C-alpha positions as CSV (number, residue, x, y, z in Angstrom):
1,M,6.1,-2.2,-27.3
2,I,9.4,-4.3,-27.4
3,K,10.1,-7.2,-25.7
4,S,13.7,-8.2,-24.5
5,M,14.9,-11.7,-25.1
6,T,15.6,-12.0,-21.3
7,G,12.8,-12.8,-19.0
8,F,10.9,-14.8,-15.9
9,G,7.7,-16.7,-15.4
10,R,6.4,-18.5,-12.9
11,Y,2.8,-20.2,-12.3
12,E,1.6,-23.0,-9.9
13,N,-2.3,-24.3,-10.5
14,L,-3.8,-26.7,-8.6
15,Q,-6.9,-28.4,-9.9
16,G,-8.9,-31.2,-8.6
17,D,-6.6,-33.9,-7.4
18,F,-3.4,-32.3,-9.8
19,R,-1.1,-29.3,-9.1
20,F,1.5,-28.2,-11.9
21,T,3.8,-25.5,-11.3
22,V,5.6,-24.0,-14.5
23,E,8.8,-21.9,-14.7
24,M,10.6,-20.3,-17.7
25,K,13.4,-18.4,-18.3
26,A,15.3,-17.0,-21.1
27,V,18.7,-15.5,-22.7
28,N,19.1,-13.7,-25.9
29,H,19.2,-16.5,-28.9
30,R,19.2,-16.1,-32.5
31,Y,16.1,-18.5,-33.0
32,F,14.0,-19.7,-30.9
33,D,15.2,-22.5,-28.9
34,V,13.2,-24.3,-26.0
35,N,14.1,-26.9,-23.5
36,I,11.5,-28.6,-21.6
37,K,12.2,-30.7,-18.7
38,I,8.8,-32.4,-17.7
39,P,8.0,-35.7,-15.8
40,K,9.0,-38.6,-17.5
41,K,5.5,-39.9,-17.4
42,L,4.3,-36.8,-19.0
43,G,6.8,-36.7,-21.8
44,F,3.7,-37.0,-24.4
45,F,2.5,-33.3,-23.5
46,E,5.9,-32.2,-25.1
47,S,4.6,-31.5,-28.3
48,A,1.4,-29.6,-27.2
49,I,3.6,-27.7,-24.6
50,R,5.8,-26.5,-27.8
51,S,2.9,-25.1,-29.4
52,V,1.5,-23.0,-26.9
53,L,5.0,-21.7,-26.2
54,K,5.3,-20.5,-29.9
55,N,2.2,-18.4,-29.3
56,Y,4.2,-16.3,-26.8
57,I,7.9,-16.5,-27.8
58,Q,9.4,-15.9,-31.7
59,R,13.2,-15.7,-30.5
60,G,15.0,-17.0,-27.7
61,K,16.7,-19.4,-25.7
62,V,13.9,-20.8,-23.2
63,D,14.1,-23.1,-20.4
64,V,11.0,-24.6,-18.9
65,F,10.7,-26.4,-15.7
66,I,7.4,-28.0,-14.8
67,T,6.9,-30.4,-11.5
68,Y,3.7,-32.3,-11.2
69,E,1.5,-33.4,-8.4
70,D,-1.1,-36.2,-8.3
71,F,-3.0,-36.2,-5.2
72,T,-5.3,-39.0,-6.5
73,E,-5.7,-41.7,-3.5
74,N,-6.5,-44.4,-5.8
75,N,-3.7,-43.9,-8.4
76,V,-2.1,-47.2,-8.1
77,S,-3.7,-50.7,-8.0
78,L,-2.8,-54.0,-6.4
79,K,-2.3,-56.9,-9.1
80,Y,-1.8,-60.7,-8.2
81,N,0.1,-62.6,-10.9
82,E,-2.1,-66.1,-10.0
83,S,-0.3,-68.1,-12.8
84,L,3.1,-67.2,-11.8
85,A,2.1,-68.1,-7.9
86,A,0.9,-71.7,-9.1
87,E,4.4,-71.7,-10.8
88,Y,6.1,-70.9,-7.8
89,V,3.9,-73.6,-5.6
90,K,4.6,-76.5,-8.5
91,Y,8.2,-75.9,-8.2
92,Y,8.6,-75.6,-4.3
93,K,6.6,-78.9,-4.0
94,Q,9.1,-80.6,-6.6
95,L,12.1,-79.3,-4.7
96,A,10.5,-80.9,-1.7
97,Q,10.1,-84.3,-3.0
98,T,13.2,-84.5,-4.9
99,F,15.4,-83.7,-2.3
100,G,13.2,-85.0,0.6
101,L,12.2,-82.0,2.2
102,N,9.3,-81.1,4.4
103,Y,6.6,-79.1,2.1
104,D,6.4,-76.3,4.7
105,V,5.6,-73.1,2.1
106,Q,3.0,-70.9,3.4
107,S,1.3,-68.5,1.1
108,S,2.7,-65.4,2.6
109,S,6.1,-66.8,1.4
110,I,4.5,-67.4,-1.9
111,G,3.1,-63.7,-2.0
112,Q,6.8,-62.5,-1.6
113,C,8.3,-64.2,-4.6
114,P,9.1,-61.7,-7.2
115,E,6.0,-60.4,-9.7
116,V,3.5,-61.9,-7.9
117,F,2.0,-58.6,-6.7
118,T,2.9,-55.6,-8.6
119,M,1.9,-52.3,-8.0
120,E,0.5,-50.5,-11.6
121,A,-0.4,-47.0,-12.1
122,Q,-4.0,-46.5,-13.3
123,T,-4.4,-45.2,-16.5
124,V,-4.6,-41.4,-16.4
125,D,-7.1,-39.2,-18.0
126,E,-5.3,-37.2,-20.5
127,K,-7.7,-34.3,-21.3
128,E,-8.3,-33.7,-17.0
129,I,-4.5,-33.4,-17.0
130,W,-3.9,-31.3,-19.9
131,E,-6.7,-28.9,-18.7
132,V,-4.2,-28.2,-15.3
133,L,-1.0,-28.2,-17.1
134,N,-2.2,-26.1,-19.8
135,T,-3.7,-23.4,-17.4
136,A,-0.4,-23.3,-15.4
137,L,1.7,-23.2,-18.8
138,T,-0.3,-20.4,-20.2
139,G,-0.3,-18.3,-16.8
140,A,3.5,-18.7,-16.6
141,S,3.8,-18.0,-20.3
142,E,1.9,-14.8,-19.6
143,R,4.1,-13.5,-16.9
144,F,7.1,-14.4,-18.6
145,V,6.0,-12.0,-21.4
146,E,4.9,-9.2,-19.0
147,S,8.5,-9.5,-17.8
148,R,10.1,-9.3,-21.4
149,I,7.9,-6.3,-22.0
150,Q,8.7,-4.5,-18.9
151,E,12.5,-5.1,-19.8
152,G,11.7,-4.0,-23.4
153,E,10.6,-0.8,-22.4
154,S,13.9,0.1,-20.4
155,L,15.8,-0.9,-23.6
156,R,13.5,1.1,-25.8
157,A,14.2,4.2,-23.7
158,D,18.1,3.6,-23.4
159,L,18.6,3.3,-26.9
160,L,16.4,6.3,-28.0
161,E,19.1,8.2,-25.6
162,K,21.6,7.1,-27.1
163,L,20.3,7.7,-30.7
164,E,19.7,11.5,-29.6
165,H,23.1,11.6,-28.6
166,M,24.1,10.1,-32.2
167,I,22.3,13.0,-33.7
168,G,24.2,15.4,-31.8
169,D,27.6,14.0,-33.0
170,V,26.2,14.0,-36.8
171,E,25.3,17.7,-36.4
172,A,28.9,18.3,-34.8
173,V,30.1,16.7,-37.8
174,E,28.3,18.8,-40.9
175,I,29.1,21.8,-38.4
176,R,33.1,21.2,-38.6
177,Y,32.9,20.7,-42.3
178,P,32.9,24.2,-43.5
179,I,35.3,25.5,-40.7
180,I,37.9,22.5,-41.9
181,M,37.8,23.9,-45.2
182,E,37.9,28.1,-44.6
183,A,41.0,26.9,-42.5
184,Y,42.4,24.7,-45.6
185,R,41.8,27.6,-47.5
186,E,44.1,29.6,-45.5
187,K,46.7,27.8,-45.2
188,L,46.5,26.8,-49.1
189,E,46.7,30.6,-49.7
190,S,49.7,30.9,-47.1
191,K,51.8,28.7,-48.7
192,V,51.4,29.6,-52.2
193,K,52.0,33.2,-51.2
194,D,55.5,32.3,-49.7
195,L,56.4,30.2,-52.1
196,L,55.3,32.8,-55.3
197,E,57.0,36.0,-53.0
198,D,53.6,37.8,-52.7
199,K,53.3,37.4,-56.7
200,Q,49.2,37.4,-57.9
201,I,47.9,34.0,-57.3
202,E,45.8,32.3,-60.0
203,E,42.3,31.9,-58.6
204,S,41.3,29.5,-60.4
205,R,44.4,27.0,-59.9
206,L,43.8,27.8,-56.0
207,A,39.9,26.9,-56.2
208,A,40.8,23.7,-58.1
209,E,42.8,22.7,-55.4
210,I,40.4,23.2,-52.9
211,V,37.6,21.4,-54.6
212,I,39.7,18.1,-55.1
213,Y,40.7,18.6,-51.2
214,A,36.8,19.0,-50.6
215,D,35.9,15.9,-52.6
216,K,38.4,14.0,-50.3
217,I,37.1,14.8,-47.0
218,C,33.0,15.5,-47.8
219,T,30.9,13.7,-45.9
220,D,27.5,15.1,-46.9
221,E,26.6,11.7,-48.0
222,E,27.6,9.7,-45.1
223,T,26.0,12.2,-42.5
224,V,22.7,12.2,-44.6
225,R,22.7,8.5,-44.7
226,L,23.4,8.3,-40.6
227,K,20.7,10.8,-39.9
228,S,18.1,8.4,-41.9
229,H,19.3,5.3,-40.0
230,I,18.4,6.7,-36.8
231,E,15.0,8.2,-37.7
232,S,14.5,4.7,-39.4
233,M,15.9,3.0,-35.9
234,K,13.7,5.7,-33.6
235,A,10.8,4.9,-35.8
236,S,11.0,1.0,-35.4
237,L,11.3,1.3,-31.7
238,K,8.4,3.5,-31.4
239,E,6.5,0.7,-33.6
240,G,7.4,-2.5,-31.8
241,G,7.2,-5.8,-32.7
242,S,9.7,-8.4,-33.3
243,I,12.2,-5.9,-34.8
244,G,15.5,-7.4,-32.9
245,R,16.8,-8.7,-36.2
246,K,16.0,-5.2,-38.6
247,L,17.5,-3.3,-35.8
248,D,20.7,-5.0,-36.1
249,F,20.8,-4.5,-39.7
250,I,20.2,-1.1,-39.5
251,A,22.8,-0.9,-36.8
252,Q,25.5,-1.9,-39.2
253,E,24.4,0.1,-41.8
254,M,25.4,3.0,-39.1
255,N,28.7,1.6,-38.2
256,R,29.4,1.7,-42.1
257,E,29.0,5.2,-42.3
258,A,30.7,5.8,-39.3
259,N,33.7,3.9,-40.2
260,T,33.3,6.0,-43.8
261,I,33.5,9.1,-41.8
262,L,36.1,8.4,-39.9
263,S,38.3,7.3,-42.7
264,K,37.8,10.4,-44.6
265,A,38.4,12.9,-41.5
266,N,41.5,15.1,-41.7
267,D,40.7,16.8,-38.6
268,L,41.1,15.8,-34.9
269,E,37.9,17.2,-33.6
270,T,35.9,15.7,-36.6
271,S,38.1,12.1,-35.9
272,N,37.1,12.0,-31.9
273,I,33.3,12.7,-33.0
274,A,33.8,9.9,-35.6
275,I,35.2,7.6,-32.4
276,D,32.4,8.7,-30.2
277,L,29.9,7.8,-32.9
278,K,31.2,4.0,-33.2
279,T,31.4,3.7,-29.8
280,E,27.6,4.7,-29.1
281,I,26.7,2.3,-32.3
282,E,28.6,-0.3,-30.6
283,K,26.8,0.1,-27.6
284,I,23.3,0.1,-29.3
285,R,24.5,-3.6,-31.1
286,E,25.1,-4.7,-27.6
287,Q,21.7,-3.7,-26.5
288,I,19.9,-4.8,-29.6
289,Q,21.1,-8.4,-29.2
290,N,18.9,-8.2,-26.1
291,I,15.8,-7.7,-28.0
292,E,13.3,-10.2,-29.7
């Protein structure tokens, strides 16, 4: 199987007092590039999250969105700073004595002073939270991979269809070559006869000229290599795996052979076939960019 580099996965896990929702989406990229958005208080899990993702993704630009809900009723506690409260009382008394004021400070007033009472979150159980998060992350990753495989199969079918079309073009070039040579021979004989006014033509000279021309426009090597590249790409598509870079290299070699055929073409029909080959190769290269 082959995988597309675009995909989406979502998974929600409610376990005990915690609920995690993980969403993943990706686009094509030359390397593995992941951007994780997670609540700041859980940022220490980022390294572990990356390690999990590497088990599912080799290439692609991936955005991961993680939301977290804590339903623990006693997840915060009230802290009383007695020494600070004593400082407030001390200075309120000193203020009253210094300026001859009534000392009428109540305990409720002291309690409203900054930092006398504070809310502190209780220490979280990292192991318990990671268990819930990891389940959600794994579930989202598996669905993400499923979507990539589904799109990858569509890409495979489209590429195989384009390769079959290319085989037809290559065979058309091969069929056209002897026809071009025969037409050139007839044209050359006609010109020589006109020049010599029906005198006897030296067959050896004529043959030598034809050989020189044939060597200039011969595309046998290019068509053989092009067929080989097409079969290699078809085999790789059937084999599957992380083949995006390999296919891109093969496509570059295909384009090189098609360019040579076009440069050698001394025939309008062959030129049109070579242009069609280059068009198909360009379409293939665009599709390959989406394969992992």
